[in-house]
BAFI-3210 file (N, C-alpha, C; in Angstrom, 3 decimals, decimal comma, padded with zeros to 6 digits):
// residues 301
n [1|2|3|4|5|6|7|8|9|10|11|12|13|14|15|16|17|18|19|20|21|22|23|24|25|26|27|28|29|30|31|32|33|34|35|36|37|38|39|40|41|42|43|44|45|46|47|48|49|50|51|52|53|54|55|56|57|58|59|60|61|62|63|64|65|66|67|68|69|70|71|72|73|74|75|76|77|78|79|80|81|82|83|84|85|86|87|88|89|90|91|92|93|94|95|96|97|98|99|100|101|102|103|104|105|106|107|108|109|110|111|112|113|114|115|116|117|118|119|120|121|122|123|124|125|126|127|128|129|130|131|132|133|134|135|136|137|138|139|140|141|142|143|144|145|146|147|148|149|150|151|152|153|154|155|156|157|158|159|160|161|162|163|164|165|166|167|168|169|170|171|172|173|174|175|176|177|178|179|180|181|182|183|184|185|186|187|188|189|190|191|192|193|194|195|196|197|198|199|200|201|202|203|204|205|206|207|208|209|210|211|212|213|214|215|216|217|218|219|220|221|222|223|224|225|226|227|228|229|230|231|232|233|234|235|236|237|238|239|240|241|242|243|244|245|246|247|248|249|250|251|252|253|254|255|256|257|258|259|260|261|262|263|264|265|266|267|268|269|270|271|272|273|274|275|276|277|278|279|280|281|282|283|284|285|286|287|288|289|290|291|292|293|294|295|296|297|298|299|300|301]
n.u [000,745|001,838|003,930|002,443|001,009|003,266|004,065|001,991|002,129|004,576|004,041|002,081|003,575|005,510|003,940|002,562|004,352|005,007|006,187|006,989|005,970|005,960|004,684|006,376|005,200|006,113|005,094|001,973|001,657|003,619|004,885|007,204|008,976|011,377|014,252|016,076|019,394|021,360|023,019|021,920|020,058|018,794|017,451|016,536|015,505|016,107|014,853|016,211|016,311|015,191|011,923|009,453|006,414|004,354|001,722|-000,283|-002,496|-004,662|-003,411|-000,592|002,971|005,777|008,944|011,623|011,303|012,003|013,291|012,113|009,395|007,306|007,826|007,236|004,531|003,616|004,295|002,690|000,228|000,133|000,068|-002,248|-004,083|-003,868|-004,718|-006,572|-005,298|-004,175|-000,806|000,521|002,943|006,390|009,432|013,007|016,002|018,620|020,889|021,297|020,058|018,669|016,975|015,000|013,938|011,315|009,746|008,372|005,794|004,690|004,537|002,748|000,446|000,117|001,603|003,897|007,203|010,097|013,478|017,125|019,314|021,180|019,982|019,317|021,521|021,967|022,442|020,338|020,406|021,742|021,342|019,969|021,460|019,772|018,452|020,293|020,900|018,708|015,529|014,122|011,266|010,738|011,696|010,115|008,048|009,447|010,935|013,246|012,517|012,889|013,110|010,925|010,757|013,349|015,810|018,001|020,438|018,935|015,522|012,135|008,998|005,376|002,956|-000,381|-000,718|001,507|004,734|007,848|011,271|013,788|017,203|019,689|022,808|025,510|028,058|030,099|029,194|027,884|026,941|027,114|025,363|023,421|020,417|018,532|015,565|013,484|010,956|009,463|007,103|006,586|008,572|010,722|013,566|014,382|016,928|018,131|020,849|022,742|022,622|023,247|022,301|022,623|023,853|027,019|028,096|028,571|031,292|032,586|033,371|032,589|032,929|034,742|035,024|033,110|030,846|031,004|030,528|027,812|026,429|026,571|025,296|022,626|022,043|021,688|019,287|015,887|014,388|012,552|012,758|015,078|015,448|017,120|018,573|019,216|018,677|016,972|016,668|015,071|014,841|016,225|018,724|019,553|021,622|023,907|025,563|026,576|027,945|029,875|031,349|032,496|034,019|035,883|037,140|038,251|040,034|041,674|042,921|044,189|046,060|047,507|048,716|050,176|051,967|053,500|052,551|051,812|049,135|048,508|049,867|048,271|045,779|046,196|046,263|043,776|041,428|038,496|037,307|035,016|033,051|032,576|030,364|028,439|026,260|027,630|030,323|032,586|032,773|032,689|034,168|037,193|037,171|036,119|037,964|040,041|038,969|038,803|041,479|042,586|041,193|042,083|044,942|046,279|045,771|042,994|040,533]
n.v [-001,164|001,268|001,549|001,821|004,234|005,845|005,794|007,069|009,575|010,477|010,319|012,454|014,555|014,765|015,481|017,784|019,897|023,437|026,205|029,476|032,115|035,286|037,530|040,262|043,401|044,536|045,925|046,720|044,559|042,672|040,548|039,468|036,761|036,996|035,412|034,415|035,754|033,599|030,413|027,339|025,144|022,995|024,908|027,041|025,639|026,058|028,333|030,687|031,970|033,946|034,229|035,083|036,279|037,279|038,960|038,117|038,816|036,890|034,714|033,486|034,198|032,607|033,292|031,398|028,564|027,958|025,997|023,649|021,405|021,858|024,450|025,868|025,146|026,437|029,216|029,701|029,277|031,477|033,639|033,201|034,193|036,875|036,999|034,632|032,571|030,323|029,116|029,727|029,741|029,056|030,329|029,461|030,744|029,652|026,692|026,016|024,158|025,298|027,201|025,840|023,564|023,444|022,863|020,530|020,784|022,719|021,466|019,385|020,953|021,655|023,775|025,374|025,000|026,723|027,054|027,733|026,374|024,693|022,797|020,620|018,879|018,123|015,633|013,975|014,091|011,825|012,560|015,577|018,784|020,278|018,170|017,124|019,066|020,244|019,855|016,531|016,710|019,112|018,613|016,596|015,215|016,382|016,319|016,002|018,076|019,104|021,843|022,144|023,406|025,001|027,515|028,864|031,204|034,165|034,952|035,844|036,045|036,023|036,275|036,232|038,625|039,991|041,099|039,269|039,194|037,155|036,250|033,965|033,536|032,304|031,800|031,191|032,640|033,516|030,855|028,227|028,976|031,346|033,034|035,901|037,605|039,995|042,339|044,514|046,268|046,086|047,170|045,730|043,772|040,481|038,947|036,633|034,921|036,607|039,115|040,124|041,255|042,498|040,113|038,479|037,841|034,835|033,711|031,418|029,113|030,790|033,603|036,407|038,641|038,005|038,408|041,046|042,285|041,442|042,557|045,100|044,925|044,392|046,794|048,366|048,425|049,757|050,166|049,991|048,443|045,926|042,758|040,537|037,145|036,662|038,526|041,572|044,010|045,790|048,028|049,792|050,347|048,181|046,703|047,736|046,881|044,544|045,157|047,171|045,505|043,355|044,913|046,094|043,831|042,749|044,837|044,914|042,285|042,468|044,449|043,061|040,973|042,498|043,416|041,052|039,254|036,064|033,642|032,753|034,747|036,940|036,268|036,408|039,055|040,107|041,168|043,260|045,874|047,423|045,751|043,990|044,110|042,728|039,918|036,555|037,285|036,355|033,808|033,611|035,559|035,259|033,070|034,023|035,957|034,184|032,722|034,810|035,509|033,264|033,466|035,772|035,684|034,885|036,967|036,787|037,899]
n.w [000,100|000,881|-001,210|-003,323|-002,822|-002,676|-005,299|-006,621|-005,488|-006,650|-009,286|-009,524|-008,660|-010,720|-012,909|-011,892|-011,725|-012,295|-014,001|-012,603|-014,114|-015,674|-018,084|-019,666|-020,942|-024,102|-026,193|-027,525|-029,202|-028,456|-026,182|-023,719|-021,967|-019,519|-018,621|-015,765|-014,936|-014,907|-014,518|-015,876|-013,667|-011,066|-009,418|-010,906|-013,136|-015,761|-016,495|-017,733|-020,034|-022,846|-024,015|-026,552|-027,444|-030,243|-031,097|-033,924|-034,730|-035,477|-034,330|-032,350|-032,834|-031,776|-030,451|-029,800|-027,708|-025,263|-022,271|-021,730|-022,231|-020,402|-019,620|-021,943|-022,131|-019,813|-020,269|-022,718|-021,494|-019,717|-021,507|-022,745|-020,965|-021,368|-024,163|-025,557|-027,826|-030,460|-031,108|-034,048|-035,518|-034,935|-034,354|-034,269|-032,780|-032,643|-032,130|-029,568|-026,753|-024,580|-025,831|-027,348|-026,581|-025,770|-028,085|-028,464|-027,149|-028,739|-031,339|-030,688|-030,728|-033,307|-034,399|-036,805|-036,994|-037,231|-038,214|-038,194|-040,808|-039,608|-038,077|-039,795|-039,920|-037,476|-035,170|-032,801|-029,295|-026,801|-024,230|-023,247|-022,521|-020,829|-019,651|-018,159|-016,245|-014,995|-013,031|-012,794|-012,724|-013,664|-016,366|-017,348|-019,909|-021,977|-025,091|-027,921|-030,487|-033,639|-035,791|-038,661|-041,051|-042,571|-042,510|-044,876|-044,987|-046,173|-045,741|-046,416|-044,896|-044,768|-042,572|-041,784|-042,901|-041,900|-042,259|-042,239|-041,759|-042,097|-041,214|-041,427|-040,243|-042,067|-040,980|-038,155|-035,201|-032,196|-032,049|-034,491|-036,400|-036,121|-036,096|-036,887|-036,465|-038,028|-037,869|-039,654|-039,441|-036,838|-035,820|-034,530|-033,550|-033,210|-031,710|-030,639|-029,088|-029,892|-028,718|-025,554|-022,161|-018,868|-017,928|-018,545|-021,881|-023,729|-025,374|-025,899|-028,309|-030,214|-032,608|-032,466|-034,276|-036,325|-034,699|-033,922|-036,417|-037,030|-034,902|-035,817|-038,235|-037,110|-035,726|-037,784|-038,814|-038,974|-036,112|-032,994|-030,906|-029,653|-028,960|-026,981|-026,462|-023,773|-020,881|-019,718|-021,098|-023,781|-025,447|-028,469|-027,425|-026,119|-027,286|-026,733|-024,415|-025,319|-027,802|-026,928|-025,004|-026,575|-028,360|-026,493|-025,458|-027,763|-028,418|-026,178|-026,425|-028,938|-028,332|-026,388|-027,914|-029,658|-027,840|-027,385|-025,496|-024,398|-024,361|-021,899|-020,099|-021,017|-020,087|-017,377|-016,905|-017,529|-016,304|-016,413|-014,985|-015,679|-016,406|-014,408|-012,737|-014,211|-014,334|-013,997|-014,692|-013,508|-014,051|-016,773|-018,251|-018,612|-020,152|-022,322|-023,182|-023,741|-025,890|-027,686|-028,121|-029,297|-031,738|-032,715|-032,777|-035,007|-036,871|-037,820|-039,557]
ca.u [000,027|002,813|004,532|001,352|000,856|004,466|004,007|000,781|002,755|005,684|003,329|001,426|004,704|006,113|002,979|002,076|005,226|004,732|007,069|006,537|006,437|005,103|005,076|006,633|004,678|007,015|004,246|000,661|001,450|004,593|005,209|008,394|009,281|012,776|014,833|017,223|020,773|022,105|023,305|020,961|020,234|017,505|016,614|015,733|015,075|016,300|014,305|017,307|016,330|014,022|010,975|008,643|005,103|003,997|000,184|-000,367|-004,023|-005,459|-002,559|000,570|004,135|006,607|010,301|012,225|010,347|012,472|014,248|011,349|007,834|006,344|008,120|006,466|003,123|003,037|004,330|001,499|-000,930|000,219|-000,226|-003,616|-004,645|-004,003|-005,496|-006,551|-005,357|-003,187|000,470|000,595|004,281|007,463|010,802|014,054|017,015|019,856|020,787|021,503|018,888|017,848|016,039|014,143|013,359|009,838|009,101|007,389|004,538|003,827|004,282|001,369|-000,612|-000,004|002,376|004,858|008,390|011,231|014,655|018,298|019,618|021,985|019,214|019,292|022,581|022,295|021,835|019,658|021,335|021,282|020,873|020,156|021,981|018,820|018,050|021,397|021,036|017,271|014,967|013,318|009,861|010,606|011,919|008,978|007,232|010,363|011,842|013,835|011,673|013,601|012,279|010,634|011,057|014,677|016,303|019,450|020,645|017,913|014,088|010,908|007,718|004,282|001,896|-001,538|-000,458|002,632|005,990|008,973|012,628|014,796|018,513|020,436|024,122|026,317|029,337|030,091|029,070|027,756|026,951|027,647|024,187|022,507|019,491|017,758|014,069|013,093|009,527|009,571|005,821|006,326|009,919|011,492|014,512|014,721|018,379|018,678|021,929|023,613|022,616|023,148|022,366|022,559|024,824|028,150|027,825|029,375|032,096|033,089|033,032|032,065|033,923|034,547|034,944|031,818|029,828|030,896|029,768|026,404|025,734|026,513|023,984|021,325|021,834|021,493|017,864|014,947|013,719|012,595|013,126|015,968|015,221|018,173|018,300|019,358|018,648|015,516|016,457|014,469|014,919|017,367|019,975|019,888|022,879|025,130|026,674|027,173|028,880|030,979|032,176|033,203|034,958|036,983|037,839|039,168|041,079|042,638|043,650|045,059|047,173|048,341|049,445|051,075|053,171|054,096|052,094|051,197|047,671|048,637|050,096|047,234|044,587|046,589|045,949|042,557|040,204|037,964|036,509|033,937|032,045|032,580|029,076|027,532|026,164|028,446|031,571|033,738|032,631|032,753|035,082|038,396|036,833|035,849|039,309|040,917|038,371|039,027|042,869|042,689|040,724|042,839|046,387|046,765|045,067|041,960|039,374]
ca.v [-000,045|002,391|001,738|002,391|005,690|006,689|006,005|008,132|010,998|010,690|010,715|013,695|015,600|015,014|016,222|019,070|020,889|024,617|027,412|030,748|033,012|036,454|038,178|041,604|043,994|045,358|046,790|046,132|043,211|041,829|040,251|038,483|036,064|037,317|034,440|034,766|036,017|032,516|029,078|026,406|024,359|022,607|025,948|027,862|024,765|026,366|029,537|031,561|032,536|034,864|033,648|036,004|036,082|038,299|038,718|038,433|039,197|035,693|033,747|034,160|033,773|032,533|033,279|030,698|028,083|027,620|024,826|022,390|021,159|022,500|025,932|026,251|025,085|027,637|030,538|029,904|029,545|032,892|034,478|033,012|034,987|038,024|036,854|033,308|031,908|029,469|029,482|029,344|029,574|029,146|030,499|029,334|031,532|029,065|025,470|025,758|023,704|026,069|027,954|025,167|022,224|023,610|022,696|019,451|021,378|023,502|020,537|018,927|021,787|021,985|024,974|025,280|025,382|027,279|027,276|027,765|025,092|023,654|021,614|019,441|017,875|017,845|014,504|014,049|013,774|010,625|013,203|016,909|019,639|020,523|016,875|016,913|020,092|020,694|018,594|015,529|017,243|020,226|018,305|015,698|015,446|017,073|015,507|016,809|018,264|019,895|022,583|021,401|024,316|025,440|028,694|028,946|032,570|035,102|034,393|036,739|035,475|036,859|035,522|036,986|039,855|040,667|040,632|038,965|039,117|036,249|036,017|032,960|033,782|031,118|031,659|031,056|033,894|032,931|029,536|028,031|029,258|032,141|033,592|036,970|037,985|041,411|042,558|045,996|046,752|046,387|047,913|044,898|042,664|039,526|038,726|035,622|035,058|037,737|040,201|039,881|042,285|042,281|039,165|038,460|036,956|033,577|033,751|030,140|028,524|031,750|034,229|037,889|039,470|037,975|038,839|042,588|042,628|040,899|043,665|046,233|044,470|044,487|048,092|049,102|048,281|050,697|049,546|050,593|047,333|044,734|041,652|039,306|035,880|036,745|039,867|042,133|045,226|045,606|049,127|049,678|050,461|046,867|046,117|048,550|046,140|043,416|045,765|047,626|044,373|042,628|045,833|046,198|042,563|042,792|045,875|044,524|041,152|042,897|045,137|041,907|040,373|043,317|043,521|039,982|038,371|034,881|033,770|032,657|036,041|037,836|035,887|036,860|040,445|040,313|041,728|044,437|046,334|048,027|044,745|043,215|043,909|041,834|038,481|035,412|037,741|035,512|032,401|033,686|036,566|034,793|032,055|034,897|036,500|033,218|032,474|035,937|035,542|032,201|033,699|037,052|035,733|034,698|038,045|036,325|038,900]
ca.w [000,068|001,009|-002,416|-004,347|-002,403|-003,062|-006,802|-006,837|-005,120|-007,562|-010,679|-009,249|-008,622|-012,030|-013,758|-011,424|-011,782|-013,049|-013,990|-012,216|-015,197|-015,848|-019,356|-019,870|-022,151|-024,812|-027,010|-027,643|-029,718|-028,224|-024,801|-023,399|-020,718|-019,513|-017,792|-014,810|-015,370|-014,088|-015,276|-015,639|-012,367|-010,345|-008,731|-011,830|-014,050|-017,139|-016,794|-017,844|-021,318|-023,205|-025,047|-026,803|-028,170|-030,965|-031,510|-035,236|-035,057|-035,303|-033,742|-031,781|-033,233|-030,799|-030,741|-028,947|-026,946|-023,796|-021,916|-021,487|-022,617|-019,435|-019,763|-023,284|-021,806|-018,901|-021,000|-023,438|-020,583|-019,172|-022,682|-023,144|-019,942|-022,035|-025,329|-025,815|-029,210|-030,742|-031,695|-035,442|-035,883|-033,823|-034,986|-033,158|-033,349|-032,839|-031,809|-028,084|-026,338|-023,742|-026,464|-028,188|-025,970|-025,707|-029,334|-028,456|-026,815|-030,032|-032,190|-030,247|-030,881|-034,713|-034,812|-037,757|-036,349|-038,284|-037,490|-039,110|-041,525|-038,883|-037,505|-040,721|-039,803|-036,028|-034,430|-031,484|-028,198|-025,775|-023,093|-023,487|-021,435|-019,855|-018,962|-017,249|-015,235|-014,351|-012,266|-013,704|-012,426|-014,811|-017,663|-017,724|-021,087|-022,882|-026,018|-028,916|-031,675|-034,402|-036,724|-039,883|-041,994|-042,310|-043,308|-045,299|-045,607|-045,875|-046,077|-046,188|-044,654|-044,467|-041,619|-041,383|-043,379|-041,167|-043,020|-041,338|-042,538|-041,287|-041,625|-040,745|-040,659|-042,361|-040,314|-036,629|-034,351|-030,964|-032,484|-035,923|-037,393|-035,513|-036,911|-036,323|-036,979|-038,040|-038,152|-039,874|-039,099|-035,377|-035,335|-033,591|-034,002|-032,169|-032,001|-030,117|-028,339|-030,513|-027,900|-024,159|-021,330|-017,571|-017,792|-019,554|-022,953|-023,941|-026,640|-026,135|-029,424|-031,139|-033,408|-032,059|-035,444|-036,951|-033,789|-033,955|-037,585|-036,808|-034,160|-036,762|-039,017|-036,427|-035,368|-039,133|-039,140|-038,525|-035,295|-031,758|-030,067|-030,071|-027,929|-027,142|-025,835|-022,370|-020,471|-019,853|-021,923|-024,979|-026,472|-029,302|-026,874|-025,522|-027,924|-026,218|-023,644|-026,200|-028,775|-026,240|-024,300|-027,686|-028,767|-025,469|-025,451|-029,059|-028,364|-025,208|-026,915|-029,844|-027,613|-025,677|-029,002|-030,012|-026,762|-027,442|-024,500|-024,770|-024,101|-020,375|-019,673|-021,322|-019,332|-015,974|-016,670|-018,420|-015,653|-016,933|-013,893|-016,199|-016,514|-013,271|-012,091|-014,925|-013,960|-014,547|-015,157|-012,868|-014,811|-018,301|-018,889|-018,852|-021,144|-023,515|-023,510|-024,199|-027,180|-028,568|-028,303|-030,349|-032,960|-033,286|-032,799|-036,360|-037,619|-038,298|-039,605]
c.u [000,945|003,550|003,602|001,087|001,970|004,510|003,089|001,489|003,848|004,942|002,745|002,611|005,317|005,162|002,207|003,013|004,837|005,709|006,255|006,855|005,422|005,476|005,279|005,952|005,684|006,218|002,859|000,550|002,754|004,796|006,442|008,393|010,728|013,248|015,749|018,526|021,761|022,435|022,159|021,073|018,705|016,789|015,822|015,149|014,981|015,608|015,279|017,326|015,189|013,201|009,786|007,494|004,751|002,622|000,003|-001,706|-005,045|-004,669|-001,415|001,810|005,073|008,131|010,976|011,278|010,799|013,064|013,437|009,939|007,026|006,556|007,240|004,958|002,783|003,356|003,181|000,225|-001,077|-000,305|-001,750|-004,509|-004,937|-005,004|-005,380|-006,562|-004,270|-001,882|000,462|001,946|005,350|008,785|011,959|015,370|018,260|019,808|020,970|020,040|018,056|016,678|014,997|013,489|011,722|009,081|008,075|006,010|003,712|003,759|002,952|000,236|-000,666|000,741|003,429|006,050|009,474|012,435|015,930|018,608|020,403|021,369|019,114|020,355|022,936|021,821|021,131|020,460|020,869|020,741|021,038|020,996|021,072|018,462|019,108|021,384|019,817|016,568|014,139|011,776|009,682|010,911|010,856|008,348|008,040|010,909|012,157|012,962|012,387|012,697|011,987|010,904|012,400|015,111|017,670|019,822|019,340|016,444|013,100|009,687|006,709|003,200|000,817|-001,337|000,728|004,021|007,116|010,205|013,529|016,059|019,280|021,974|024,841|027,662|029,192|030,110|029,128|027,651|027,205|026,450|023,140|021,566|018,627|016,478|013,800|011,755|009,311|008,374|005,707|007,821|010,762|012,419|014,644|015,982|018,982|019,831|023,059|023,673|022,368|023,172|022,079|023,575|025,807|027,707|028,727|030,023|032,706|032,610|032,546|033,318|033,637|034,347|033,665|030,667|029,781|030,186|028,302|025,739|025,713|025,271|022,684|020,979|021,671|020,067|017,023|014,039|013,603|012,956|014,148|015,967|016,273|017,763|018,418|019,465|017,284|015,487|015,991|014,341|016,052|018,670|020,466|021,215|024,079|026,047|027,314|028,360|030,131|031,879|033,016|034,270|036,182|037,776|038,737|040,361|042,215|043,440|044,499|046,340|048,100|049,177|050,607|052,395|053,883|053,666|051,507|049,735|047,704|048,722|049,086|045,973|044,943|046,301|044,592|041,352|039,810|036,894|035,106|032,897|031,898|031,224|028,035|027,571|027,152|029,836|032,652|033,698|033,041|033,862|036,366|038,441|036,690|037,096|040,102|040,315|038,795|040,570|043,167|042,178|041,642|044,274|046,998|046,122|043,826|040,741|038,228]
c.v [001,295|002,614|002,294|003,835|006,453|006,725|007,086|009,508|011,355|011,151|012,040|014,776|015,878|015,756|017,526|020,216|022,209|025,533|028,572|031,816|034,059|037,174|039,632|042,185|044,889|046,327|046,164|044,724|042,229|041,756|039,356|037,948|036,129|036,253|035,106|034,796|034,881|031,322|028,216|025,481|023,951|023,638|026,746|027,005|025,178|027,611|030,593|032,273|033,269|034,115|034,712|035,687|037,429|038,060|039,270|038,868|038,001|034,583|034,288|033,514|033,705|032,575|032,529|030,014|027,860|026,362|023,503|022,397|022,061|024,104|026,480|026,282|026,303|028,870|030,728|030,021|030,956|033,801|034,457|033,759|036,503|038,046|035,309|032,963|031,107|030,059|028,856|028,976|029,835|029,477|030,422|029,895|030,814|027,665|025,190|025,411|024,234|026,850|027,317|023,870|022,308|023,274|021,535|019,774|021,953|022,566|019,828|019,826|022,460|023,318|024,590|025,728|025,626|027,479|027,451|026,383|024,124|022,483|020,424|018,477|017,783|016,623|014,766|013,511|012,534|011,422|014,674|017,619|019,851|019,226|016,668|017,873|020,401|019,572|017,791|016,008|018,439|019,666|017,168|015,958|016,084|016,010|016,394|016,915|019,396|020,752|021,858|022,206|025,200|026,657|028,740|030,291|033,387|034,680|035,426|035,757|036,434|035,927|036,530|038,485|040,638|040,106|040,354|038,780|038,335|036,244|035,148|033,058|032,390|030,946|031,734|032,447|033,551|031,365|029,437|028,616|030,052|032,873|034,854|037,188|039,455|041,630|043,973|046,796|047,120|046,884|047,211|044,036|041,776|038,866|037,409|035,902|035,921|038,859|039,650|041,097|041,848|041,014|039,142|037,402|035,741|033,528|032,391|029,432|029,407|032,502|035,650|038,673|039,372|038,563|040,431|042,904|042,430|042,074|044,789|046,106|044,807|045,935|048,863|049,237|049,385|050,077|050,338|049,623|046,250|043,842|040,567|038,046|035,824|038,223|040,546|043,468|045,008|046,762|048,803|049,779|049,167|046,211|046,682|047,633|045,233|044,092|046,502|046,531|043,710|043,529|045,998|044,890|042,532|043,700|045,343|043,128|041,548|043,632|044,040|041,230|041,169|043,543|042,119|039,050|037,125|034,735|033,493|034,031|037,044|037,522|036,495|038,508|041,019|040,911|043,174|045,038|046,924|047,094|043,728|042,950|043,016|040,513|037,577|035,970|036,699|034,177|032,454|034,517|036,198|033,701|032,859|035,528|035,383|032,715|033,506|035,967|034,344|032,580|034,875|036,750|035,341|035,799|037,713|037,348|038,357]
c.w [-000,079|-000,361|-003,441|-004,052|-002,938|-004,641|-007,288|-006,583|-006,240|-008,913|-010,580|-009,195|-009,903|-012,892|-013,203|-011,438|-012,733|-012,803|-013,369|-013,259|-015,372|-017,257|-019,219|-021,107|-022,762|-025,647|-026,964|-028,156|-029,365|-026,618|-024,686|-022,144|-020,517|-018,214|-016,692|-015,355|-014,650|-015,054|-014,916|-014,531|-012,086|-009,705|-009,776|-012,920|-015,524|-017,614|-016,735|-019,155|-021,620|-024,209|-025,221|-027,647|-028,917|-031,466|-033,031|-035,663|-034,766|-034,585|-033,206|-032,611|-031,982|-031,171|-029,554|-028,001|-025,539|-023,571|-021,760|-022,092|-021,601|-019,400|-020,908|-022,808|-020,935|-019,341|-021,814|-022,667|-020,000|-020,279|-022,940|-022,076|-020,568|-023,201|-025,691|-027,303|-029,315|-031,195|-033,087|-035,825|-034,768|-034,764|-033,765|-033,756|-033,399|-032,153|-030,445|-027,422|-025,300|-024,390|-027,245|-027,598|-025,618|-026,937|-029,323|-028,096|-028,045|-031,037|-031,963|-030,758|-032,419|-035,160|-035,903|-037,190|-037,354|-037,569|-038,512|-039,694|-040,699|-038,380|-038,433|-040,672|-038,413|-035,510|-033,152|-030,409|-027,340|-024,605|-023,367|-022,288|-020,511|-018,983|-017,985|-015,987|-014,530|-013,735|-013,139|-013,714|-013,685|-016,289|-018,216|-018,865|-022,241|-023,752|-027,088|-030,275|-032,451|-035,481|-038,046|-041,051|-041,660|-043,170|-043,570|-045,882|-045,136|-046,489|-045,595|-045,934|-044,604|-043,735|-041,379|-041,789|-042,805|-041,826|-041,831|-042,178|-041,634|-041,960|-040,744|-041,184|-040,917|-041,761|-038,765|-035,994|-032,866|-031,105|-033,916|-036,860|-036,717|-036,432|-036,126|-037,158|-036,875|-038,557|-038,414|-039,177|-037,636|-034,818|-034,366|-034,286|-032,878|-032,462|-031,349|-029,197|-029,076|-029,466|-026,322|-023,248|-019,865|-017,147|-018,810|-020,631|-022,848|-025,345|-026,869|-027,342|-030,525|-031,790|-033,016|-033,212|-036,032|-035,928|-033,839|-035,273|-037,610|-036,076|-034,887|-037,738|-038,260|-036,012|-036,604|-039,362|-038,348|-037,498|-033,812|-030,609|-030,489|-028,735|-028,011|-026,527|-024,350|-021,936|-020,705|-020,442|-023,230|-025,928|-027,408|-028,657|-026,082|-026,105|-027,450|-025,503|-024,482|-027,004|-027,975|-025,558|-025,492|-028,120|-027,878|-025,337|-026,576|-028,908|-027,294|-025,713|-028,024|-029,322|-026,934|-026,817|-029,460|-029,213|-026,689|-026,096|-024,994|-024,076|-022,399|-019,719|-019,801|-020,319|-017,789|-015,758|-017,451|-017,722|-016,321|-016,010|-014,498|-016,217|-015,406|-012,631|-012,919|-014,494|-014,596|-015,083|-014,731|-013,545|-016,241|-018,839|-019,310|-020,015|-022,434|-023,967|-024,277|-025,716|-028,214|-029,081|-029,430|-031,717|-033,479|-033,433|-034,122|-037,471|-038,345|-038,351|-040,326]
res [m|k|s|f|l|l|s|i|f|i|f|h|s|l|f|s|f|e|y|t|v|e|p|t|k|i|s|d|d|i|h|c|f|f|g|a|p|e|v|m|d|e|h|n|n|g|n|i|v|n|s|c|f|v|d|l|g|k|s|y|l|v|i|d|t|g|p|s|y|k|y|a|r|d|t|h|k|a|m|n|k|i|k|n|q|k|v|s|h|v|i|i|t|h|i|h|d|d|h|w|l|g|n|g|y|y|q|e|h|g|s|l|i|i|g|p|e|i|f|a|n|t|p|k|s|e|k|t|r|m|q|q|y|i|s|p|e|a|y|e|g|t|h|e|v|f|p|t|e|l|v|d|g|e|k|t|l|e|i|d|g|v|k|l|e|l|k|a|y|k|h|n|i|h|s|p|n|d|m|v|i|y|i|p|s|k|e|v|v|f|a|g|d|l|v|f|n|e|r|i|l|s|l|k|g|g|h|i|n|n|w|i|k|a|i|e|d|i|e|s|k|n|m|k|y|v|i|g|g|h|g|p|l|y|t|k|e|s|t|d|v|t|r|e|y|l|a|d|v|k|a|f|v|l|d|s|i|d|e|g|l|d|i|i|d|t|l|e|v|s|d|m|p|k|y|q|d|l|k|l|y|e|m|m|h|r|v|n|v|e|s|a|y|r|t|l|e|w|g|d|e]
***
């Protein structure tokens, strides 16, 4: 009897988990859920990323579905309290799984899921990052669902009369195939992890020169809002921290190389007090400097 009651308790616990989420109103048509400036763990259960809803009139467009099935379910539930409607389209900005493991929820609800071309050649994982770091209760029901419509380069879509301009960069920036979404009529760019604020960015595996060029590309658009993948700022000035940090890291590394410092000596003097108040600075900054050094030491432009 005790084992039966325990199994009932466990079953109830798994399926009763809910994320505490609250949308931020960006404009009449755009709401976003802003994650905590932290690393993923069983405390935040992956609620560290940004996921946005655009009201297209008859349905929602979702930009990035988040770290789990239940996260997608709970953010959609919160949006339905504002306006109860289906999600017709989902767009995923890049391959990192904290941004798209909610896809399974939307697949069940008939949404068209769009993403960059890299998903075509990506094998499914035996165990995702989220599965390793967040609680089983939060992860329950989650499985890998890749986008079914892929973007190679630039693509224009029209959904319910709303024009969207998608650009999937073909070279490594933050990830091997980052994509931005520009909606001219709503004066908004969804930049994914090409824009960080409040917390330090991650250059590990990225390319500093390509990233700087991508920020210039984003800032060249006629927009009122730029919404990144991490951080709660959403005005067009939200790119400032990313642009300035990348420029300062590049200048510092190039000066170090010119002075003949090797990578170890460069890291020893790499502190940048200007950015020490950003979350995750202690964890990520030296890693970023090392990545920039390895990119720039051979004059790689």
